[in-house]
MIBAMI-76841 format. One line per field, with one value per residue (C-alpha): residue number from 1; x, y, z. Coordinates in Angstrom, 2 decimals. Example, Ala and Ser with C-alpha at 12.3 -4.5 7.8 and 13.67 -1.06 7.14 Angstrom:
BEGIN
resi = (1 | 2)
xx = (12.30 | 13.67)
yy = (-4.50 | -1.06)
zz = (7.80 | 7.14)
% end
This chain:
BEGIN
resi = (1 | 2 | 3 | 4 | 5 | 6 | 7 | 8 | 9 | 10 | 11 | 12 | 13 | 14 | 15 | 16 | 17 | 18 | 19 | 20 | 21 | 22 | 23 | 24 | 25 | 26 | 27 | 28 | 29 | 30 | 31 | 32 | 33 | 34 | 35 | 36 | 37 | 38 | 39 | 40 | 41 | 42 | 43 | 44 | 45 | 46 | 47 | 48 | 49 | 50 | 51 | 52 | 53 | 54 | 55 | 56 | 57 | 58 | 59 | 60 | 61 | 62 | 63 | 64 | 65 | 66 | 67 | 68 | 69 | 70 | 71 | 72 | 73 | 74 | 75 | 76 | 77 | 78 | 79 | 80 | 81 | 82 | 83 | 84 | 85 | 86 | 87 | 88 | 89 | 90 | 91 | 92 | 93 | 94 | 95 | 96 | 97 | 98 | 99 | 100 | 101 | 102 | 103 | 104 | 105 | 106 | 107 | 108 | 109 | 110 | 111 | 112 | 113 | 114 | 115 | 116 | 117 | 118 | 119 | 120 | 121 | 122 | 123 | 124 | 125 | 126 | 127 | 128 | 129 | 130 | 131 | 132 | 133 | 134 | 135 | 136 | 137 | 138 | 139 | 140 | 141 | 142 | 143 | 144 | 145 | 146 | 147 | 148 | 149 | 150 | 151 | 152 | 153 | 154 | 155 | 156 | 157 | 158 | 159 | 160 | 161 | 162 | 163 | 164 | 165 | 166 | 167 | 168 | 169 | 170 | 171 | 172 | 173 | 174 | 175 | 176 | 177 | 178 | 179 | 180 | 181 | 182 | 183 | 184 | 185 | 186 | 187 | 188 | 189 | 190 | 191 | 192 | 193 | 194 | 195 | 196 | 197 | 198 | 199 | 200 | 201 | 202 | 203 | 204 | 205 | 206 | 207 | 208 | 209 | 210 | 211 | 212 | 213 | 214 | 215 | 216 | 217 | 218 | 219 | 220 | 221 | 222 | 223 | 224 | 225 | 226 | 227 | 228 | 229 | 230 | 231 | 232 | 233 | 234 | 235 | 236 | 237 | 238 | 239 | 240 | 241 | 242 | 243 | 244 | 245 | 246 | 247 | 248 | 249 | 250 | 251 | 252 | 253 | 254 | 255 | 256 | 257 | 258 | 259 | 260 | 261 | 262 | 263 | 264 | 265 | 266 | 267 | 268 | 269 | 270 | 271 | 272 | 273 | 274 | 275 | 276 | 277 | 278 | 279 | 280 | 281 | 282 | 283 | 284 | 285 | 286 | 287 | 288 | 289 | 290 | 291 | 292 | 293 | 294 | 295 | 296 | 297 | 298 | 299 | 300 | 301 | 302 | 303 | 304 | 305 | 306 | 307 | 308 | 309 | 310 | 311 | 312 | 313 | 314 | 315 | 316 | 317 | 318 | 319 | 320 | 321 | 322 | 323 | 324 | 325 | 326 | 327 | 328 | 329 | 330 | 331 | 332 | 333 | 334 | 335 | 336 | 337 | 338 | 339 | 340 | 341 | 342 | 343 | 344 | 345 | 346 | 347 | 348 | 349 | 350 | 351 | 352 | 353 | 354 | 355 | 356 | 357 | 358 | 359 | 360 | 361 | 362 | 363 | 364 | 365 | 366 | 367 | 368 | 369 | 370 | 371 | 372 | 373 | 374 | 375 | 376 | 377 | 378 | 379 | 380 | 381 | 382 | 383 | 384 | 385 | 386 | 387 | 388 | 389 | 390 | 391 | 392 | 393 | 394 | 395 | 396 | 397 | 398 | 399 | 400 | 401 | 402 | 403 | 404 | 405 | 406 | 407 | 408 | 409 | 410 | 411 | 412 | 413 | 414 | 415 | 416 | 417 | 418 | 419 | 420 | 421 | 422 | 423 | 424 | 425 | 426 | 427 | 428 | 429 | 430 | 431 | 432 | 433 | 434 | 435 | 436 | 437 | 438 | 439 | 440 | 441 | 442 | 443 | 444 | 445 | 446 | 447 | 448 | 449 | 450 | 451 | 452 | 453 | 454 | 455 | 456 | 457 | 458 | 459)
xx = (51.06 | 50.80 | 52.31 | 48.84 | 48.69 | 52.17 | 51.23 | 47.95 | 49.74 | 52.60 | 52.93 | 52.06 | 54.96 | 55.30 | 54.34 | 51.09 | 50.27 | 51.00 | 48.86 | 45.90 | 46.35 | 46.22 | 43.20 | 41.42 | 42.36 | 40.73 | 37.55 | 37.49 | 37.62 | 34.87 | 32.81 | 33.19 | 32.00 | 28.98 | 27.78 | 28.41 | 24.91 | 23.19 | 25.18 | 24.34 | 20.73 | 19.10 | 21.05 | 20.55 | 16.79 | 16.83 | 18.84 | 16.81 | 13.43 | 13.49 | 10.57 | 11.32 | 10.13 | 12.38 | 15.29 | 14.91 | 16.00 | 19.19 | 19.85 | 19.31 | 21.31 | 24.70 | 23.32 | 21.92 | 25.28 | 27.08 | 24.89 | 25.68 | 29.40 | 29.51 | 27.57 | 29.23 | 32.75 | 33.68 | 33.61 | 35.97 | 38.42 | 38.50 | 39.37 | 41.92 | 43.10 | 41.61 | 44.16 | 43.38 | 39.64 | 40.19 | 42.31 | 39.96 | 36.99 | 38.75 | 39.18 | 35.44 | 34.69 | 36.94 | 35.30 | 31.83 | 32.58 | 34.01 | 30.91 | 28.73 | 30.59 | 30.12 | 26.52 | 24.28 | 20.95 | 19.48 | 19.38 | 23.14 | 23.70 | 21.67 | 23.62 | 26.90 | 25.84 | 25.01 | 28.48 | 30.12 | 28.21 | 29.28 | 32.90 | 32.45 | 30.81 | 33.81 | 36.24 | 34.52 | 34.31 | 37.95 | 39.62 | 37.73 | 39.19 | 42.71 | 42.46 | 41.28 | 44.11 | 46.91 | 45.66 | 46.99 | 44.41 | 44.92 | 44.20 | 41.58 | 38.74 | 40.31 | 41.15 | 37.70 | 36.11 | 38.14 | 36.96 | 33.38 | 34.11 | 36.02 | 33.00 | 31.37 | 34.55 | 34.55 | 30.94 | 31.80 | 34.70 | 32.35 | 29.91 | 32.65 | 34.07 | 30.64 | 29.75 | 32.74 | 32.64 | 28.99 | 28.35 | 31.35 | 31.85 | 28.49 | 27.46 | 29.47 | 32.69 | 31.95 | 31.99 | 35.06 | 36.99 | 35.83 | 37.08 | 40.48 | 40.77 | 39.84 | 42.40 | 45.07 | 44.40 | 44.29 | 47.88 | 48.95 | 47.12 | 48.75 | 52.20 | 51.35 | 48.41 | 49.56 | 47.71 | 45.66 | 47.87 | 45.27 | 44.70 | 48.41 | 48.54 | 45.88 | 47.62 | 49.78 | 52.00 | 55.62 | 54.89 | 52.44 | 55.04 | 57.59 | 55.09 | 54.31 | 58.03 | 58.45 | 55.50 | 56.74 | 60.15 | 58.47 | 56.78 | 60.08 | 59.93 | 63.01 | 63.09 | 64.08 | 61.05 | 58.81 | 60.32 | 59.74 | 56.21 | 54.99 | 53.67 | 50.70 | 50.83 | 48.39 | 44.65 | 42.92 | 41.97 | 38.55 | 38.44 | 36.41 | 35.75 | 32.13 | 30.72 | 31.93 | 28.33 | 27.37 | 30.10 | 28.45 | 25.50 | 27.18 | 26.63 | 29.72 | 29.03 | 25.29 | 24.53 | 27.39 | 26.24 | 22.60 | 23.25 | 25.62 | 23.37 | 20.24 | 21.97 | 23.86 | 20.93 | 18.58 | 21.12 | 21.38 | 17.60 | 17.36 | 20.33 | 18.98 | 15.53 | 17.03 | 19.26 | 16.64 | 13.46 | 14.39 | 15.20 | 11.92 | 9.77 | 11.24 | 10.74 | 7.09 | 6.40 | 7.88 | 6.91 | 10.52 | 12.44 | 15.70 | 15.30 | 15.23 | 18.38 | 20.15 | 19.28 | 20.50 | 23.89 | 24.09 | 23.44 | 26.59 | 28.61 | 27.58 | 28.50 | 32.09 | 32.32 | 30.80 | 33.14 | 36.28 | 35.20 | 34.42 | 37.84 | 39.61 | 37.60 | 38.55 | 42.00 | 40.55 | 37.29 | 36.83 | 35.03 | 32.07 | 30.79 | 31.37 | 29.44 | 26.66 | 26.24 | 26.15 | 23.56 | 21.39 | 21.54 | 20.75 | 17.61 | 16.55 | 17.34 | 15.26 | 12.25 | 12.78 | 12.78 | 9.35 | 7.89 | 9.99 | 9.36 | 7.42 | 9.16 | 11.42 | 15.14 | 14.82 | 14.75 | 17.89 | 19.77 | 18.49 | 19.47 | 23.05 | 23.02 | 21.65 | 24.41 | 27.02 | 25.46 | 24.45 | 27.92 | 29.54 | 27.38 | 28.41 | 32.05 | 31.42 | 29.97 | 32.86 | 35.23 | 33.88 | 32.41 | 35.59 | 37.34 | 34.20 | 34.51 | 37.16 | 39.99 | 38.79 | 35.44 | 36.31 | 35.74 | 32.69 | 31.20 | 31.97 | 30.62 | 27.47 | 26.65 | 27.35 | 25.38 | 22.25 | 22.43 | 22.64 | 19.53 | 17.70 | 19.01 | 17.31 | 14.05 | 13.80 | 13.21 | 10.81 | 8.81 | 8.83 | 7.28 | 4.35 | 4.00 | 4.00 | 1.00 | -0.92 | 0.54 | 1.82 | 5.54 | 5.56 | 4.33 | 6.82 | 9.74 | 8.67 | 8.59 | 12.12 | 13.10 | 12.01 | 14.14 | 17.09 | 16.55 | 16.79 | 20.24 | 21.39 | 20.02 | 21.50 | 24.90 | 24.87 | 23.73 | 26.48 | 29.08 | 27.93 | 27.98 | 31.36 | 34.56 | 37.13 | 39.50 | 37.02 | 38.67 | 41.79 | 41.58 | 42.88 | 46.59 | 47.52 | 49.38 | 53.02 | 54.38 | 52.17 | 52.13 | 55.79 | 57.89 | 61.55 | 63.90 | 65.80 | 62.53 | 61.46 | 64.83 | 64.33 | 67.35)
yy = (67.45 | 71.18 | 73.03 | 73.10 | 69.29 | 69.14 | 71.51 | 69.70 | 66.38 | 67.59 | 68.49 | 72.11 | 74.54 | 77.17 | 79.81 | 78.02 | 77.60 | 81.29 | 82.34 | 80.29 | 81.44 | 85.11 | 84.47 | 82.83 | 85.83 | 88.08 | 86.02 | 86.01 | 89.81 | 89.83 | 87.60 | 90.24 | 92.88 | 90.78 | 90.30 | 93.90 | 95.08 | 92.22 | 92.96 | 96.67 | 96.42 | 96.79 | 99.95 | 101.42 | 100.94 | 102.59 | 105.61 | 106.39 | 104.91 | 102.38 | 99.95 | 96.22 | 96.18 | 99.10 | 97.61 | 94.46 | 96.39 | 97.41 | 93.83 | 92.59 | 95.33 | 93.64 | 90.30 | 92.01 | 93.68 | 90.35 | 88.96 | 91.96 | 91.72 | 88.01 | 88.46 | 91.58 | 91.80 | 88.15 | 88.26 | 91.24 | 89.08 | 86.60 | 89.46 | 91.58 | 89.30 | 87.84 | 89.40 | 92.99 | 92.41 | 90.83 | 93.77 | 96.35 | 94.64 | 94.76 | 98.51 | 98.79 | 96.82 | 99.07 | 102.19 | 100.77 | 99.95 | 103.43 | 104.94 | 102.83 | 104.07 | 107.69 | 107.39 | 110.18 | 108.54 | 105.16 | 105.78 | 106.38 | 103.32 | 101.17 | 102.51 | 101.81 | 98.23 | 97.72 | 99.01 | 96.77 | 93.76 | 94.43 | 94.38 | 91.20 | 89.49 | 90.34 | 89.14 | 85.78 | 84.96 | 85.78 | 84.64 | 81.35 | 80.63 | 81.56 | 79.24 | 76.36 | 76.86 | 77.03 | 73.96 | 70.51 | 67.95 | 66.11 | 69.20 | 70.99 | 69.53 | 70.92 | 74.34 | 74.86 | 73.69 | 76.35 | 78.78 | 77.88 | 78.18 | 81.46 | 83.74 | 82.00 | 82.39 | 86.08 | 86.27 | 84.74 | 87.18 | 90.02 | 89.04 | 89.03 | 92.38 | 94.00 | 92.83 | 94.72 | 97.78 | 98.79 | 99.37 | 101.70 | 103.21 | 102.82 | 100.81 | 102.93 | 101.65 | 98.16 | 99.42 | 101.59 | 98.64 | 96.56 | 99.25 | 99.34 | 95.54 | 95.34 | 98.01 | 96.14 | 92.76 | 94.48 | 95.63 | 92.11 | 90.68 | 93.24 | 91.88 | 88.18 | 87.07 | 86.21 | 86.17 | 83.14 | 80.48 | 79.44 | 83.07 | 83.54 | 80.28 | 81.47 | 84.77 | 85.22 | 88.09 | 87.64 | 89.49 | 86.78 | 84.12 | 85.93 | 86.21 | 82.51 | 81.73 | 83.83 | 82.13 | 78.70 | 79.42 | 80.47 | 77.07 | 75.27 | 74.76 | 75.62 | 76.87 | 73.39 | 72.01 | 74.39 | 73.32 | 69.67 | 70.18 | 72.63 | 76.16 | 76.95 | 80.56 | 80.48 | 80.45 | 77.20 | 76.83 | 78.14 | 80.66 | 83.73 | 87.13 | 86.33 | 87.38 | 85.32 | 84.86 | 83.65 | 81.02 | 79.63 | 78.60 | 77.07 | 73.43 | 72.26 | 74.14 | 74.74 | 71.46 | 72.06 | 75.65 | 74.67 | 71.77 | 73.69 | 76.76 | 74.76 | 72.54 | 75.24 | 77.65 | 75.13 | 74.62 | 78.37 | 78.80 | 76.15 | 77.55 | 81.10 | 79.86 | 77.74 | 80.44 | 83.21 | 81.43 | 78.41 | 80.31 | 82.25 | 79.24 | 77.12 | 79.92 | 80.27 | 76.54 | 75.73 | 78.97 | 79.20 | 82.24 | 80.83 | 77.76 | 80.06 | 81.82 | 78.50 | 77.44 | 80.79 | 80.10 | 76.40 | 76.87 | 78.96 | 76.95 | 73.76 | 75.42 | 75.97 | 72.42 | 71.00 | 72.85 | 71.92 | 68.31 | 68.03 | 69.36 | 66.93 | 63.97 | 64.73 | 63.46 | 59.94 | 60.21 | 61.77 | 65.10 | 64.03 | 61.03 | 62.86 | 65.92 | 63.78 | 62.04 | 65.39 | 66.84 | 63.72 | 63.74 | 67.48 | 66.69 | 64.13 | 66.53 | 69.31 | 66.99 | 65.76 | 69.36 | 69.81 | 67.22 | 68.04 | 71.75 | 71.22 | 68.13 | 69.32 | 69.17 | 67.44 | 70.65 | 71.93 | 68.73 | 68.73 | 72.40 | 71.56 | 68.68 | 70.99 | 73.51 | 70.78 | 69.12 | 72.23 | 73.72 | 70.42 | 70.46 | 74.04 | 72.99 | 70.18 | 72.52 | 74.95 | 72.06 | 71.36 | 74.61 | 76.57 | 73.63 | 72.60 | 75.57 | 76.07 | 78.43 | 81.22 | 81.54 | 80.09 | 83.24 | 84.12 | 80.68 | 80.70 | 84.24 | 83.40 | 80.39 | 82.35 | 85.37 | 83.45 | 81.54 | 84.82 | 86.06 | 82.88 | 83.38 | 86.79 | 85.50 | 82.37 | 83.99 | 86.53 | 83.82 | 81.74 | 84.66 | 84.72 | 80.92 | 80.87 | 83.19 | 80.52 | 77.21 | 75.66 | 75.74 | 71.96 | 72.23 | 74.97 | 73.04 | 69.92 | 71.95 | 73.19 | 69.56 | 68.92 | 71.84 | 70.54 | 67.14 | 68.75 | 70.08 | 66.61 | 64.89 | 67.49 | 67.19 | 63.43 | 63.78 | 66.33 | 63.94 | 61.06 | 63.20 | 64.79 | 63.03 | 62.86 | 65.08 | 67.76 | 70.20 | 70.24 | 71.57 | 69.38 | 70.14 | 72.16 | 70.50 | 69.92 | 72.54 | 75.25 | 74.06 | 74.57 | 77.64 | 77.04 | 77.40 | 80.26 | 82.15 | 81.77 | 82.97 | 86.08 | 85.49)
zz = (116.49 | 117.26 | 120.20 | 121.80 | 121.67 | 123.20 | 126.03 | 126.68 | 126.97 | 129.19 | 132.85 | 133.58 | 133.89 | 136.61 | 134.07 | 133.25 | 136.95 | 137.62 | 134.66 | 135.85 | 139.47 | 138.46 | 136.23 | 139.17 | 141.33 | 138.74 | 138.90 | 142.72 | 142.70 | 140.07 | 142.36 | 145.07 | 142.59 | 141.59 | 145.17 | 146.28 | 145.36 | 147.17 | 150.32 | 150.10 | 148.91 | 152.34 | 153.12 | 149.64 | 150.00 | 153.43 | 152.30 | 149.20 | 150.15 | 147.32 | 146.97 | 146.62 | 143.00 | 142.07 | 143.99 | 141.90 | 138.81 | 140.57 | 141.62 | 138.05 | 136.31 | 136.72 | 135.50 | 132.40 | 131.88 | 132.18 | 129.40 | 127.19 | 127.91 | 127.12 | 123.89 | 122.48 | 123.93 | 123.42 | 119.58 | 119.63 | 121.57 | 118.70 | 116.33 | 118.19 | 120.99 | 124.14 | 126.49 | 125.48 | 125.90 | 129.33 | 130.50 | 128.98 | 130.61 | 133.98 | 133.52 | 132.82 | 136.01 | 138.10 | 136.63 | 137.21 | 140.85 | 141.43 | 139.81 | 142.14 | 145.20 | 144.12 | 142.86 | 144.11 | 143.31 | 142.47 | 138.73 | 138.68 | 140.85 | 138.47 | 135.47 | 137.26 | 137.96 | 134.29 | 133.34 | 135.94 | 134.63 | 131.04 | 132.15 | 134.19 | 131.21 | 129.04 | 131.70 | 132.22 | 128.50 | 127.76 | 130.98 | 130.86 | 127.43 | 128.55 | 131.57 | 129.39 | 126.89 | 129.46 | 131.34 | 130.61 | 129.54 | 132.80 | 134.91 | 132.82 | 134.89 | 138.06 | 136.62 | 135.10 | 138.36 | 140.16 | 137.49 | 138.42 | 142.16 | 141.99 | 141.68 | 144.64 | 146.67 | 145.81 | 146.94 | 150.31 | 150.63 | 149.69 | 152.41 | 155.04 | 153.92 | 153.65 | 157.14 | 158.54 | 156.28 | 156.14 | 159.88 | 160.17 | 156.71 | 154.94 | 151.89 | 149.44 | 151.00 | 149.68 | 146.09 | 146.62 | 148.07 | 145.10 | 142.70 | 144.42 | 144.45 | 140.77 | 139.87 | 141.83 | 140.24 | 136.83 | 137.29 | 138.24 | 135.23 | 132.94 | 133.81 | 134.15 | 131.98 | 128.43 | 125.14 | 124.16 | 122.56 | 120.02 | 119.03 | 118.32 | 116.36 | 113.93 | 113.13 | 110.02 | 111.17 | 112.34 | 115.60 | 116.66 | 115.85 | 118.02 | 120.87 | 120.57 | 120.62 | 123.78 | 125.51 | 124.50 | 126.01 | 129.27 | 129.30 | 128.84 | 125.07 | 123.02 | 119.43 | 118.28 | 120.11 | 118.21 | 114.91 | 115.84 | 117.15 | 114.55 | 114.90 | 112.67 | 111.56 | 108.69 | 109.00 | 108.04 | 104.41 | 103.53 | 106.37 | 105.47 | 106.96 | 107.81 | 111.17 | 114.11 | 115.18 | 111.71 | 111.99 | 115.11 | 112.96 | 109.93 | 109.03 | 110.92 | 114.17 | 114.51 | 116.30 | 118.74 | 119.39 | 119.82 | 122.18 | 124.44 | 124.51 | 125.32 | 127.86 | 129.73 | 129.42 | 131.04 | 133.83 | 134.47 | 134.42 | 137.14 | 139.07 | 139.26 | 140.23 | 143.01 | 144.52 | 144.25 | 145.32 | 147.45 | 150.69 | 150.50 | 149.60 | 152.38 | 154.91 | 153.85 | 153.61 | 157.02 | 158.75 | 159.90 | 158.68 | 160.04 | 157.83 | 154.80 | 156.00 | 156.53 | 152.98 | 151.66 | 153.23 | 152.34 | 148.61 | 147.88 | 150.41 | 148.66 | 145.38 | 146.45 | 147.81 | 144.63 | 142.29 | 144.21 | 144.72 | 141.00 | 140.11 | 142.42 | 141.17 | 137.56 | 138.49 | 138.60 | 136.60 | 133.16 | 133.03 | 130.89 | 132.87 | 136.16 | 134.99 | 133.50 | 136.86 | 138.72 | 136.33 | 136.58 | 140.38 | 140.40 | 138.40 | 141.00 | 143.86 | 142.26 | 141.99 | 145.56 | 146.77 | 145.18 | 147.53 | 150.62 | 151.17 | 154.40 | 155.78 | 158.58 | 157.92 | 154.53 | 152.42 | 154.15 | 153.36 | 149.77 | 149.38 | 150.35 | 147.86 | 145.15 | 145.80 | 145.39 | 142.33 | 140.39 | 140.67 | 139.78 | 136.65 | 135.90 | 136.26 | 133.81 | 131.21 | 131.73 | 131.16 | 127.67 | 126.26 | 125.42 | 123.75 | 121.86 | 119.48 | 116.78 | 117.68 | 115.39 | 117.20 | 120.61 | 122.66 | 120.56 | 121.17 | 124.89 | 125.21 | 123.26 | 125.43 | 128.63 | 127.41 | 126.44 | 129.72 | 131.65 | 129.87 | 130.84 | 134.36 | 134.42 | 132.96 | 135.12 | 138.56 | 137.04 | 135.26 | 138.44 | 140.31 | 137.91 | 137.98 | 141.78 | 141.65 | 139.72 | 140.84 | 144.06 | 144.94 | 144.53 | 140.94 | 140.05 | 141.57 | 139.67 | 136.46 | 137.13 | 137.63 | 134.04 | 132.81 | 134.82 | 133.22 | 129.78 | 130.72 | 131.78 | 128.66 | 126.30 | 127.97 | 127.44 | 123.81 | 123.12 | 124.52 | 122.34 | 119.23 | 119.90 | 118.90 | 121.66 | 119.73 | 118.68 | 121.07 | 118.92 | 115.37 | 112.59 | 112.13 | 109.09 | 106.24 | 107.05 | 104.67 | 106.22 | 109.80 | 110.56 | 110.95 | 110.34 | 113.26 | 111.67 | 110.98 | 114.60 | 115.73 | 113.63 | 111.41)
% end
């Protein structure tokens, strides 16, 4: 048994709870930063005379940046440490938000949003892994559900702050407040958020062993405990210097990578279609603009409720069956929406259900993705899946716009129901093909998996 197994099977210490709380605070602030452009878009367009089509590029810039950050910053975290990439990415976010607040034209604003998105992508990939590693197995469903809800909570906070700031201080104030908040939470994270445990366990150098010893003591483990449990400090046999991305597609990992990427990607394609197009389609189908506004509010509200409810339910139901049920019900709800767009209050009720179920499904995927990859490529794998899903999230609303020009909203919604069904089926297949203990690497041989007590003590 390794120290990771011991931590996963034990009650969470105050240090673990504090670490996860600060990580969630980071993600809430990032959620504020993500939504800042949407809250300011109307006023930006008014000030600079931006057309809707041009404004769309500004709204998509941060999403594109998030995909780039997830794809290209995450692998660096597996090489040099996840903590340093998380903190560096936060600095990029703060700089991007400051740049946005000082932008003198739309081109600069769009560039600043791309920079901000790159930082947010790096933060999400690395912080998500850290949260999963410092959570006990009993609470990982709850913590990853809170991870899923945190961006939405930041978005709600952003809407409230923007509503107060913009009328009196202008739209730039939203970005400047976001920059200040990001800088502040970065300082807190610098002093609180530790390095990834699994990352330290795969290092050979004495410094990593000392850091692991220090972290273990903060979680209530003594040096004698470490000697009893075992602290792997050597890389697994057969490890090579090949590209982290290449390792995602080797014989032992390609099926895992493909299933998670397809499943989560299909979920994100559906999610971004739902949140971007549903309010408009309901408003047009019912002839009631207020109905569209109500749906626009209920979707993120349902998302927060769904994530938190999912996390609480994982205390009594295992993550996989709970997430599989949520994804299956989300498929049904998407198809029902296709045939309910014009039927009074039904689409509003279904929209709330979709918000709950889609985010419960996202929480389920977050609960399994980080731990599904070996330690050496964990952040790379998580970042790759998130990055590809973000790209599909960009493509989905654009493709839907073209499809809606050729087909009825009912047909397009039904088609998205099929894509949502793919996500549910793939999730179930992945669960059946994944051993229960895949999340934990095979322990190293006894003579290499332990560090003697006197070595840990530095004697």
